[in-house]
ChimeraX commands (.cxc) that place a marker at each C-alpha (Angstrom):
marker #1 position -5.88,6.17,-8.78 radius 0.5
marker #1 position -5.07,9.15,-6.62 radius 0.5
marker #1 position -7.77,9.95,-4.10 radius 0.5
marker #1 position -8.46,13.61,-3.38 radius 0.5
marker #1 position -8.71,15.20,0.05 radius 0.5
marker #1 position -12.34,15.99,-0.83 radius 0.5
marker #1 position -13.06,12.27,-1.30 radius 0.5
marker #1 position -11.37,11.56,2.04 radius 0.5
marker #1 position -13.64,14.00,3.86 radius 0.5
marker #1 position -16.77,12.67,2.17 radius 0.5
marker #1 position -15.75,9.05,2.85 radius 0.5
marker #1 position -15.31,9.88,6.52 radius 0.5
marker #1 position -18.70,11.61,6.54 radius 0.5
marker #1 position -20.34,8.57,4.92 radius 0.5
marker #1 position -18.65,6.27,7.42 radius 0.5
marker #1 position -19.87,8.38,10.35 radius 0.5
marker #1 position -23.37,8.74,8.87 radius 0.5
marker #1 position -23.64,4.99,8.25 radius 0.5
marker #1 position -22.45,4.30,11.79 radius 0.5
marker #1 position -25.14,6.52,13.27 radius 0.5
marker #1 position -27.79,4.67,11.27 radius 0.5
marker #1 position -26.24,1.29,12.09 radius 0.5
marker #1 position -25.97,0.67,8.35 radius 0.5
marker #1 position -22.21,0.19,7.90 radius 0.5
marker #1 position -22.53,-3.29,6.40 radius 0.5
marker #1 position -25.37,-2.34,4.07 radius 0.5
marker #1 position -23.50,0.76,2.90 radius 0.5
marker #1 position -20.39,-1.37,2.38 radius 0.5
marker #1 position -22.35,-3.71,0.11 radius 0.5
marker #1 position -23.79,-0.69,-1.72 radius 0.5
marker #1 position -20.33,0.80,-2.24 radius 0.5
marker #1 position -19.08,-2.48,-3.65 radius 0.5
marker #1 position -22.02,-2.56,-6.04 radius 0.5
marker #1 position -21.41,1.07,-7.05 radius 0.5
marker #1 position -17.74,0.33,-7.71 radius 0.5
marker #1 position -18.69,-2.70,-9.80 radius 0.5
marker #1 position -21.12,-0.53,-11.76 radius 0.5
marker #1 position -18.47,2.15,-12.29 radius 0.5
marker #1 position -16.10,-0.47,-13.69 radius 0.5
marker #1 position -18.64,-2.23,-15.90 radius 0.5
marker #1 position -20.77,0.62,-17.19 radius 0.5
marker #1 position -19.08,3.33,-19.18 radius 0.5
marker #1 position -22.37,5.24,-19.28 radius 0.5
marker #1 position -22.64,5.28,-15.49 radius 0.5
marker #1 position -18.96,6.23,-15.10 radius 0.5
marker #1 position -19.45,9.08,-17.61 radius 0.5
marker #1 position -22.60,10.23,-15.81 radius 0.5
marker #1 position -20.80,10.34,-12.45 radius 0.5
marker #1 position -17.78,12.12,-13.91 radius 0.5
marker #1 position -19.80,14.79,-15.75 radius 0.5
marker #1 position -19.91,17.99,-13.66 radius 0.5
marker #1 position -22.24,19.75,-16.12 radius 0.5
marker #1 position -25.29,17.62,-15.30 radius 0.5
marker #1 position -27.67,19.73,-13.18 radius 0.5
marker #1 position -28.24,18.33,-9.70 radius 0.5
marker #1 position -31.99,17.94,-10.33 radius 0.5
marker #1 position -31.31,15.73,-13.34 radius 0.5
marker #1 position -28.65,13.80,-11.43 radius 0.5
marker #1 position -31.06,13.29,-8.51 radius 0.5
marker #1 position -33.72,11.92,-10.86 radius 0.5
marker #1 position -31.19,9.56,-12.45 radius 0.5
marker #1 position -29.99,8.38,-9.03 radius 0.5
marker #1 position -33.57,7.86,-7.93 radius 0.5
marker #1 position -34.49,5.83,-11.01 radius 0.5
marker #1 position -31.28,3.78,-10.92 radius 0.5
marker #1 position -31.09,2.98,-7.22 radius 0.5
marker #1 position -34.48,3.45,-5.52 radius 0.5
marker #1 position -35.29,0.20,-3.71 radius 0.5
marker #1 position -31.88,-1.26,-4.61 radius 0.5
marker #1 position -29.64,0.60,-2.17 radius 0.5
marker #1 position -29.87,1.23,1.53 radius 0.5
marker #1 position -31.62,4.50,2.38 radius 0.5
marker #1 position -28.42,5.86,3.97 radius 0.5
marker #1 position -26.51,5.29,0.72 radius 0.5
marker #1 position -29.31,6.79,-1.34 radius 0.5
marker #1 position -29.41,9.91,0.85 radius 0.5
marker #1 position -25.65,10.22,0.59 radius 0.5
marker #1 position -25.74,9.96,-3.22 radius 0.5
marker #1 position -28.35,12.71,-3.35 radius 0.5
marker #1 position -26.19,14.81,-1.03 radius 0.5
marker #1 position -23.14,14.31,-3.29 radius 0.5
marker #1 position -25.27,15.27,-6.26 radius 0.5
marker #1 position -26.47,18.46,-4.58 radius 0.5
marker #1 position -22.85,19.42,-3.86 radius 0.5
marker #1 position -21.68,18.58,-7.38 radius 0.5
marker #1 position -19.37,15.88,-6.02 radius 0.5
marker #1 position -20.56,12.70,-7.73 radius 0.5
marker #1 position -17.21,12.70,-9.51 radius 0.5
marker #1 position -15.63,11.76,-6.15 radius 0.5
marker #1 position -17.76,8.61,-5.81 radius 0.5
marker #1 position -15.10,6.07,-6.81 radius 0.5
marker #1 position -12.59,7.39,-4.27 radius 0.5
marker #1 position -15.25,7.68,-1.57 radius 0.5
marker #1 position -16.24,4.04,-2.03 radius 0.5
marker #1 position -12.59,2.90,-1.92 radius 0.5
marker #1 position -11.93,4.84,1.27 radius 0.5
marker #1 position -15.17,3.67,2.87 radius 0.5
marker #1 position -14.01,0.08,2.31 radius 0.5
marker #1 position -10.68,0.94,3.95 radius 0.5
marker #1 position -12.50,2.30,7.02 radius 0.5
marker #1 position -14.59,-0.87,7.31 radius 0.5
marker #1 position -11.55,-3.13,6.88 radius 0.5
marker #1 position -9.75,-1.18,9.59 radius 0.5
marker #1 position -12.73,-1.76,11.90 radius 0.5
marker #1 position -12.71,-5.47,11.14 radius 0.5
marker #1 position -8.94,-5.90,11.38 radius 0.5
marker #1 position -8.65,-6.85,7.71 radius 0.5
marker #1 position -5.66,-5.92,5.59 radius 0.5
marker #1 position -6.18,-6.01,1.83 radius 0.5
marker #1 position -3.15,-6.99,-0.21 radius 0.5
marker #1 position -2.51,-7.67,-3.87 radius 0.5
marker #1 position -0.33,-10.61,-4.78 radius 0.5
marker #1 position 0.93,-10.67,-8.35 radius 0.5
marker #1 position 2.43,-14.02,-9.28 radius 0.5
marker #1 position 4.11,-15.35,-12.41 radius 0.5
marker #1 position 1.72,-18.31,-12.40 radius 0.5
marker #1 position -1.38,-19.42,-10.50 radius 0.5
marker #1 position -0.57,-20.08,-6.85 radius 0.5
marker #1 position -1.60,-23.33,-5.24 radius 0.5
marker #1 position -3.83,-23.27,-2.16 radius 0.5
marker #1 position -0.81,-24.22,-0.04 radius 0.5
marker #1 position 1.23,-21.31,-1.44 radius 0.5
marker #1 position -1.63,-18.86,-0.87 radius 0.5
marker #1 position -2.07,-20.10,2.69 radius 0.5
marker #1 position 1.66,-19.82,3.41 radius 0.5
marker #1 position 1.81,-16.24,2.13 radius 0.5
marker #1 position -1.33,-15.26,4.08 radius 0.5
marker #1 position 0.06,-16.82,7.28 radius 0.5
marker #1 position 3.34,-14.92,6.95 radius 0.5
marker #1 position 1.51,-11.64,6.31 radius 0.5
marker #1 position -0.93,-12.29,9.17 radius 0.5
marker #1 position 2.00,-12.83,11.54 radius 0.5
marker #1 position 3.77,-9.71,10.29 radius 0.5
marker #1 position 0.81,-7.32,10.29 radius 0.5
marker #1 position -1.32,-8.97,12.99 radius 0.5
marker #1 position -4.43,-8.63,10.84 radius 0.5
marker #1 position -6.61,-10.93,8.82 radius 0.5
marker #1 position -5.35,-10.91,5.25 radius 0.5
marker #1 position -7.68,-10.53,2.28 radius 0.5
marker #1 position -5.65,-11.17,-0.84 radius 0.5
marker #1 position -6.43,-10.29,-4.43 radius 0.5
marker #1 position -4.31,-12.60,-6.57 radius 0.5
marker #1 position -3.31,-11.59,-10.09 radius 0.5
marker #1 position -1.28,-13.66,-12.55 radius 0.5
marker #1 position 1.36,-11.82,-14.59 radius 0.5
marker #1 position 3.55,-14.20,-16.65 radius 0.5
marker #1 position 6.01,-11.39,-17.42 radius 0.5
marker #1 position 7.41,-11.83,-13.89 radius 0.5
marker #1 position 8.95,-15.11,-15.17 radius 0.5
marker #1 position 8.88,-16.60,-11.66 radius 0.5
marker #1 position 8.14,-15.56,-8.09 radius 0.5
marker #1 position 5.67,-12.93,-6.98 radius 0.5
marker #1 position 5.12,-9.38,-5.73 radius 0.5
marker #1 position 3.10,-8.38,-2.68 radius 0.5
marker #1 position 1.52,-4.93,-2.52 radius 0.5
marker #1 position 0.29,-3.66,0.84 radius 0.5
marker #1 position -1.03,-0.13,0.45 radius 0.5
marker #1 position 1.72,1.83,-1.30 radius 0.5
marker #1 position 4.46,-0.61,-0.28 radius 0.5
marker #1 position 5.55,-3.31,-2.74 radius 0.5
marker #1 position 7.74,-6.27,-1.84 radius 0.5
marker #1 position 9.15,-7.81,-4.98 radius 0.5
marker #1 position 10.25,-11.45,-5.00 radius 0.5
marker #1 position 10.00,-11.89,-8.77 radius 0.5
marker #1 position 12.61,-13.47,-11.00 radius 0.5
marker #1 position 12.23,-10.58,-13.45 radius 0.5
marker #1 position 13.38,-8.09,-10.81 radius 0.5
marker #1 position 16.27,-10.35,-9.73 radius 0.5
marker #1 position 17.43,-10.58,-13.35 radius 0.5
marker #1 position 17.15,-6.80,-13.79 radius 0.5
marker #1 position 19.19,-6.25,-10.60 radius 0.5
marker #1 position 21.81,-8.74,-11.81 radius 0.5
marker #1 position 21.96,-6.99,-15.18 radius 0.5
marker #1 position 22.48,-3.62,-13.45 radius 0.5
marker #1 position 25.31,-5.01,-11.30 radius 0.5
marker #1 position 27.02,-6.39,-14.42 radius 0.5
marker #1 position 26.69,-3.01,-16.16 radius 0.5
marker #1 position 27.99,-1.15,-13.10 radius 0.5
marker #1 position 30.98,-3.50,-12.63 radius 0.5
marker link #1:1,2 radius 0.2
marker link #1:2,3 radius 0.2
marker link #1:3,4 radius 0.2
marker link #1:4,5 radius 0.2
marker link #1:5,6 radius 0.2
marker link #1:6,7 radius 0.2
marker link #1:7,8 radius 0.2
marker link #1:8,9 radius 0.2
marker link #1:9,10 radius 0.2
marker link #1:10,11 radius 0.2
marker link #1:11,12 radius 0.2
marker link #1:12,13 radius 0.2
marker link #1:13,14 radius 0.2
marker link #1:14,15 radius 0.2
marker link #1:15,16 radius 0.2
marker link #1:16,17 radius 0.2
marker link #1:17,18 radius 0.2
marker link #1:18,19 radius 0.2
marker link #1:19,20 radius 0.2
marker link #1:20,21 radius 0.2
marker link #1:21,22 radius 0.2
marker link #1:22,23 radius 0.2
marker link #1:23,24 radius 0.2
marker link #1:24,25 radius 0.2
marker link #1:25,26 radius 0.2
marker link #1:26,27 radius 0.2
marker link #1:27,28 radius 0.2
marker link #1:28,29 radius 0.2
marker link #1:29,30 radius 0.2
marker link #1:30,31 radius 0.2
marker link #1:31,32 radius 0.2
marker link #1:32,33 radius 0.2
marker link #1:33,34 radius 0.2
marker link #1:34,35 radius 0.2
marker link #1:35,36 radius 0.2
marker link #1:36,37 radius 0.2
marker link #1:37,38 radius 0.2
marker link #1:38,39 radius 0.2
marker link #1:39,40 radius 0.2
marker link #1:40,41 radius 0.2
marker link #1:41,42 radius 0.2
marker link #1:42,43 radius 0.2
marker link #1:43,44 radius 0.2
marker link #1:44,45 radius 0.2
marker link #1:45,46 radius 0.2
marker link #1:46,47 radius 0.2
marker link #1:47,48 radius 0.2
marker link #1:48,49 radius 0.2
marker link #1:49,50 radius 0.2
marker link #1:50,51 radius 0.2
marker link #1:51,52 radius 0.2
marker link #1:52,53 radius 0.2
marker link #1:53,54 radius 0.2
marker link #1:54,55 radius 0.2
marker link #1:55,56 radius 0.2
marker link #1:56,57 radius 0.2
marker link #1:57,58 radius 0.2
marker link #1:58,59 radius 0.2
marker link #1:59,60 radius 0.2
marker link #1:60,61 radius 0.2
marker link #1:61,62 radius 0.2
marker link #1:62,63 radius 0.2
marker link #1:63,64 radius 0.2
marker link #1:64,65 radius 0.2
marker link #1:65,66 radius 0.2
marker link #1:66,67 radius 0.2
marker link #1:67,68 radius 0.2
marker link #1:68,69 radius 0.2
marker link #1:69,70 radius 0.2
marker link #1:70,71 radius 0.2
marker link #1:71,72 radius 0.2
marker link #1:72,73 radius 0.2
marker link #1:73,74 radius 0.2
marker link #1:74,75 radius 0.2
marker link #1:75,76 radius 0.2
marker link #1:76,77 radius 0.2
marker link #1:77,78 radius 0.2
marker link #1:78,79 radius 0.2
marker link #1:79,80 radius 0.2
marker link #1:80,81 radius 0.2
marker link #1:81,82 radius 0.2
marker link #1:82,83 radius 0.2
marker link #1:83,84 radius 0.2
marker link #1:84,85 radius 0.2
marker link #1:85,86 radius 0.2
marker link #1:86,87 radius 0.2
marker link #1:87,88 radius 0.2
marker link #1:88,89 radius 0.2
marker link #1:89,90 radius 0.2
marker link #1:90,91 radius 0.2
marker link #1:91,92 radius 0.2
marker link #1:92,93 radius 0.2
marker link #1:93,94 radius 0.2
marker link #1:94,95 radius 0.2
marker link #1:95,96 radius 0.2
marker link #1:96,97 radius 0.2
marker link #1:97,98 radius 0.2
marker link #1:98,99 radius 0.2
marker link #1:99,100 radius 0.2
marker link #1:100,101 radius 0.2
marker link #1:101,102 radius 0.2
marker link #1:102,103 radius 0.2
marker link #1:103,104 radius 0.2
marker link #1:104,105 radius 0.2
marker link #1:105,106 radius 0.2
marker link #1:106,107 radius 0.2
marker link #1:107,108 radius 0.2
marker link #1:108,109 radius 0.2
marker link #1:109,110 radius 0.2
marker link #1:110,111 radius 0.2
marker link #1:111,112 radius 0.2
marker link #1:112,113 radius 0.2
marker link #1:113,114 radius 0.2
marker link #1:114,115 radius 0.2
marker link #1:115,116 radius 0.2
marker link #1:116,117 radius 0.2
marker link #1:117,118 radius 0.2
marker link #1:118,119 radius 0.2
marker link #1:119,120 radius 0.2
marker link #1:120,121 radius 0.2
marker link #1:121,122 radius 0.2
marker link #1:122,123 radius 0.2
marker link #1:123,124 radius 0.2
marker link #1:124,125 radius 0.2
marker link #1:125,126 radius 0.2
marker link #1:126,127 radius 0.2
marker link #1:127,128 radius 0.2
marker link #1:128,129 radius 0.2
marker link #1:129,130 radius 0.2
marker link #1:130,131 radius 0.2
marker link #1:131,132 radius 0.2
marker link #1:132,133 radius 0.2
marker link #1:133,134 radius 0.2
marker link #1:134,135 radius 0.2
marker link #1:135,136 radius 0.2
marker link #1:136,137 radius 0.2
marker link #1:137,138 radius 0.2
marker link #1:138,139 radius 0.2
marker link #1:139,140 radius 0.2
marker link #1:140,141 radius 0.2
marker link #1:141,142 radius 0.2
marker link #1:142,143 radius 0.2
marker link #1:143,144 radius 0.2
marker link #1:144,145 radius 0.2
marker link #1:145,146 radius 0.2
marker link #1:146,147 radius 0.2
marker link #1:147,148 radius 0.2
marker link #1:148,149 radius 0.2
marker link #1:149,150 radius 0.2
marker link #1:150,151 radius 0.2
marker link #1:151,152 radius 0.2
marker link #1:152,153 radius 0.2
marker link #1:153,154 radius 0.2
marker link #1:154,155 radius 0.2
marker link #1:155,156 radius 0.2
marker link #1:156,157 radius 0.2
marker link #1:157,158 radius 0.2
marker link #1:158,159 radius 0.2
marker link #1:159,160 radius 0.2
marker link #1:160,161 radius 0.2
marker link #1:161,162 radius 0.2
marker link #1:162,163 radius 0.2
marker link #1:163,164 radius 0.2
marker link #1:164,165 radius 0.2
marker link #1:165,166 radius 0.2
marker link #1:166,167 radius 0.2
marker link #1:167,168 radius 0.2
marker link #1:168,169 radius 0.2
marker link #1:169,170 radius 0.2
marker link #1:170,171 radius 0.2
marker link #1:171,172 radius 0.2
marker link #1:172,173 radius 0.2
marker link #1:173,174 radius 0.2
marker link #1:174,175 radius 0.2
marker link #1:175,176 radius 0.2
marker link #1:176,177 radius 0.2
marker link #1:177,178 radius 0.2
marker link #1:178,179 radius 0.2
view
C-alpha cells in the first residue's frame, strides 16, 4: 500500500499530539485495533473510505463505535480526521504511527517469507544476524510460501534480500538462456 504525504503529515500530528498527552502507548494499541478492524470488517473499511459521508454522520458513527473503547486522544483525533474529510487516510496514518513508535523503541519490523515453517533456532539465528546488522531489536512477521521451494526472503522496509531456491533457479535459468 502506498502511503500519501497527507497520511504522513497526519501520522506525525497524531504522534506529536499523543506525546503531549503522554498517551503514545494507548494510541499505539488503538491504532493496532483500528487496523485489525479495517482488515476484518468490510463495512468499517467501506465507511472509512467513503468521502461522501457527512462529517456529522461520521462523528456519530465514530462516537457509537469507539466511545469508551479508545483512548480520548485517539477519539479526538478520529473526530478531527472526520471533520477534515480525511478518514480515508486512517490505514496509512496507523501504519506510520506504528513506525514512529518502533523508531522510538529501537525496533525494526521485518517480514521473513520462508518456503516452510522455520524452527525456533532458525528464527533466532536470523534475528541475531539482523540485530547485529541493524543494531535494533528485530520484530519479525514470518510467512510461509511453499512456492519458494526452499530458503527464505527477508523484507526490511522496501529492501528485499532473497535467499530462496526459486530465485536461484530463475537466475540459473537466465544464465543458461543468455549463454
